N, C-alpha and C positions, 0 to 999 in steps of 0.2 A: 194480154193474157191469152194463153192457149187453153181451150176447153178441156182437153184430155190430160193436161199436165197436173201431176199430183201437187207440186209446189204452188202453181198458180191457183189451184183449188183451195189449198190451205190458206193462202193469203186472202182470197175472196171470202171464204166461209168463217175464218177466224175462230175455229173450234179448239185449236191447240193453243196452249199458252205461248205467248210471244216473250222471248227473253229480252230482246232489244229491237228497236225499230227506228229508222230514220226515213227520209223520203226516198232513198234508193235501195235500202237493204232491210231485211228482217231476219231474226234468228229464232230458231225453235229447238226444242230437245229432240234428238234423234229417236225415232220410235223403234229403231233396231240398235240399241246402245251396246257398246262394248265396255264402257266404264260409266259409273254414275256421273251425270252432268254432261255426257256426250251430246254435243250440239252441232247444228248446221247453220251457217250464215248463207243467206240466199238473196240474190238480187231480185227486186220487185219486177224489173223488166225481164221478160223471158229471153234468156240467152242460153245456148247450149254449152259453150266453152268459156273458160277463163279468158281466152284470147278474143272473145267476142265483146268483152267489156270495153266501154269507151274510157277515155283518159280519166275523166272525173270518177267514174265507177271504180277504176283500178286504185285510185288514191283513197276513196272512201271505203273500199273493202278493208284496208288495213285498220282504220279506226273502228269499223264495225266489228271486226274480229276482237280488237282490244276491249271494246265496251261489252261485247258478249261474254268474254272471259271474266270480266269484272262482275258481271251480274249472274253468272251461272248458279251460284249457291245461295241466292237470296230467297229461296223458296223451301217449303217443306218437301224434300225430295221423296220421301216415302209416299206421301199423299199424291204427289205429282205422278209417280210411276204407277200407283194403283189406278189413277184416272186414265193413264195412257192405255191400259189394258182394254178399256171400254172403246176407245176410238182407234185402236190398232190391234185387233184380235189375231192377225196373222203373225205378229211378233211376240205373242204372249210369253213364250218360254224365255226369250232373251230378256224381257222385262222382269220376269220372275227371278232370273239369275241376278239381275241388278238389285232387286229387292233383298236378295240373300247376300249381297256383297258386303264384306266388312268395311268398305269405304263409303257406304251409302250416306252416312251422317258426317262425313269429313269434307273439308274444303282443301283446295290446292291452288297453287299458282304455277304448276308445271303441266305442259300440254304437248301432245303431238298435233301438228297442224298441217292441213293439206287438202288436196282434191284429187279425184280420180279423173284424169283427163283422157277420156275416150273409153270405148267399150272394152278394148283389150286391157285397159288399166283398171277395170272394175266398175265403171260408171253404169248404173242401172236406171237412174232417173235422168232424162235428157233435158235438164234445166240446171245450169251451173249451180253448184253448192260447195261450200267450203267446210270441211270437217274440223271440229275441235274435239279432241279426245283428252279429257283430263287424265293425268298420271299421278299416282300416289306412291310415295316411298314404300318399297316392298311389294308392289302389286305384281311384279314378276321377280324371279331370282336375280337375273342380270339384265338390266334394261339396255345394255350396249347393243347397238343395232336398231334402236328405236322401234318403228312400226313392224319391222320384220319379226319381232318377238312379242310385241304387245297384243296382237290380235291372234287369238287361237282358233 
């Protein structure tokens, strides 16, 4: 664990709800969500890049993503996001937008999946993490193009 790393701290302190966990990965709800259920899958071992994962971690990442997707909507999402405001005041407006979302009480099995590999690609936390962004029919007019249009 790296003392100044946000994700290492989250794992150590365990103040945020864990969606899924195994010996190598854990997943949490993104405190800067773009859709209800937006989550992150994070290795417990501090690595910066997906390319730093060892062979076993690369294999287990896929099952961790799948298990996280299966467990995303097993909680009271409204209550969860209200609590998130307390431990993430810097993203309060994004969380309030999610609380106003017409998709807050819906579930889905459709997602945008990926990571920001490098600073130029948008990585802001230098501990590898994999984004799971739930998608809902009608959440944008034309979803063709995936993430290019999903995040405003």
